[in-house]
C-alpha positions, 0 to 999 in steps of 0.5 A: 500500500502506497502512503500519500505524502502529507503535503499532498493531503494538505493541498487536497484539503485546502482545495476542497475548503476553497471550493466548498467556500466558493460554492457556499458563497455562490449559493448564498449570493443568489438570494441577495439583490444585485443592487442595494438602492432604494429603487428596488421595489418588492413585487406583490406575492401573486401566483404566477405560471410555474413554467413558460409555455406557448399559449393554448399548449399543455405539457402533453402537446409539448411532449408530442412535439419533442417526440416528433422532433426526435423521430425526425432526427432518428429518421434522418440518421436512419436514412444513412443505413443500408444493411445491418447484420447482428448476431444476438441471443434470444430468450432461450440463450440461442444465437439468432442472426437479424438483418435490418435493411433500408431501401425502396421496394423493388418487387412484391411477391405472394410471400416475399419482398425485394428491397433495392438498397443504396449502392445498387444491392438488393435483398430478398426477404420472405413474409408471412402472416406474422409479419408486422407492418407499420406506416409511420407510427400507425398500423398497416398490413402487407397489402399497404406495401407498394413498389417504390415505397421507402421501407425499413425491414427487420428480418430474422435469418433461419437456414440461410433465408431471411423472414421479415418480422417487421416492415416500417413504411416511411410515409412520403413527405409532403411537398 
């Protein structure tokens, strides 16, 4: 065990005392008015708003605005995704390979979907009745998937072939 020199302990203790004194001074100084003239008038004690908000807007609409802004940022970032492959463990501890693909729908079959990705690549994934489809934030179905639509597809790889578990259709932007 290394012994800390006493001069170093004294230096640390002095720094802690100085920082604590400065912190206490800052906190105590917050309650004192900045000028001590007679032109300072006390305000009537009235209950004012506890926070600033846009007129007619409540906390719920502000949360929705924040979520929409976050979703827009994530979509901007997500549009740079082409293909992601990850190996994960499922609830039973077995290894599972998952793909996330982003692109436009090139073709639709009875039980498959071909995605055209950036850079000229294509991925074909199978679909079934358990495939979950979302349009933006709402629910959809496989019949809502159209050729040319921008999609994000999460697939599970089983025996070398991909089966789409989730398809998210990105709604077209209004011009």
